[in-house]
N, C-alpha and C positions, 0 to 999 in steps of 0.2 A: 043457313043461307038457302033461300028458295030460288034457284036459278030458273030462268025461263028456258024451257027445253028448246033445242034446235029443231026447226022444221025439217021435213024430208028434203027440201031443196037445200037448206043450209047443211044438213048432214052429208048430202051428196057432194056439195062443193068442198067441204072439209075433207071428206074421204078422198077426193081427187088430189088434194094437197098431200095427204098421207101416202097415197099410192105413187105420187110423183116425187116422193122422198123430200118434200119441203117441210113436212111436220112429222113428229113422232107422237105416238099415243103413249101417254104416261098416266099414272093414277092422278085423279083430280086432287088438287092440293089447295084447299080453301085458305089455309094459313098463308101460303105463298101468294095467293091471289090478293088477300087482304093487305099483305105487306107491300106488294107492288101498287095497289090502289092508294095506300097511305102515302107512298112516295110521290105518286102522281098528284095527289091532293096538296102535298107540301110544296111541290114545284109550282102548281097553279097559284097557291096562296102567296108565293114569293114574287110572282111576276109584276104586280103593281109597284113593288119597291125598287125594281131595276130600271136603270136609265139607258143602258147600252142596247141598241136595237139588235145587234148580233148576239149578245148574251141572252136577251129575252127570247130570241128565236130558238137558240139552242136549248134553253130551259123548257120552252113550250114543246119543242120536238121531243125532248126527253119525257115530258109528261104524257105525250101521245104514246110513246113507246112503252112506258110503264103501264099505262092503261091496257094496251094490247097484251102485254105479258100477264096482267091480271086476268084478262079474259081467257088466254091460253091455259093458265094454271087452273082456273075455275072449272073449265070444261074438260080438262085432262089431256092437254097437248103441250108440246114445246116445239120450237123450231129445231131443225136438224143442225148438227154442228157443221161449221164451214162457212164459206162465203155465201152471201145472199140471205142472211137471216132477217135483216130488216125488210127486205123485199117480201120474203115469205110471210112475215108478220102482217104486212100490208095486204097481201092476198087473203090472209085469214080474216082480217077486219072486214074486207069487202064481202067475204063469204057469209059472215054471221050478222053483220050490221046492214041489213038490206031494206030498211025502211027509213024514210026521211025523218028528221034531218041527219041522222047518224049515217045513212047511206052516202050522202054527199061528203061528210067528214071522212069516212073510210076511204073514199076515192081520193080525197085531197091528201091523205097521209103519204101516198106515193110521190106526189109533187113536192111535198115538204121534204121527203127523204132525198130526192134528187137535188133540191136547192141546198140542203144541208151538206150533201157530198160536194157540191160545187164550192160552197164556202170553206169547208174543211180541207178538201184535197186539191182545189184549183185556185184558192184565194179569190173567189168571186163572192164578195159579201152580199148578204140579203139586205133588202131595203125595209123601210118602215111599213109599207103596205103588206109585204110578205110576212113580216113579224106579226102584224095585227091579225092576219089570216091564220097564222100558225096558232096564235092564242085562242082564236075562236074554235078552230078544229080541236085543239086539246080539250077545251071545256065541253064541246059537244060529245067527243068520244068518252070523256069521263062520265058525263051524264048518262050516256047510252049504257055504259057498263053498269052503273048503279041501277038503271031502270031494268036491266036484265037480271038483277039480283046479286051482283057482286058487291060485297060489303067490305069496307075498310075495318070493320069490327069483327070479322069472322074469326080471326085468331084469338081474340079475347073471349068470344063466346064459346070457343072450343077448348079454352084453357091454355092455348099457346101464347107465346109472346112475340110472334111475328117472324 
């Protein structure tokens, strides 16, 4: 897997997350990255089959999250344990996806997270427009990860099984 190297600005942004104890530095794990990207791809593939707006939203959000986890693993990071892991993932996405259209999708992830929390913890369901947006964001983030060199096939190429 030939990952696109992080720019100096991206590195500085990620380092700030590490220094702020939002991310931990870990060995890059391409098999883990591939596994998360495969999960994201499977979720995206299932979206057209689903009829429930709320369920589609949740699956789209999970695809975004899986893509973010793939990017973390590929570059050698993970969110720190404890509350705020999804927020930290959103900050990471904004740090490394800094060019359109992925930049916009990375910013949208935080809005998706807040809407998901309202649905899940406050019983404020999302609507059809929010679900459509979540699906677009999930596809854009997935495409951005692939364009940065994250591959769903990495585990197979390295002899792992995911």
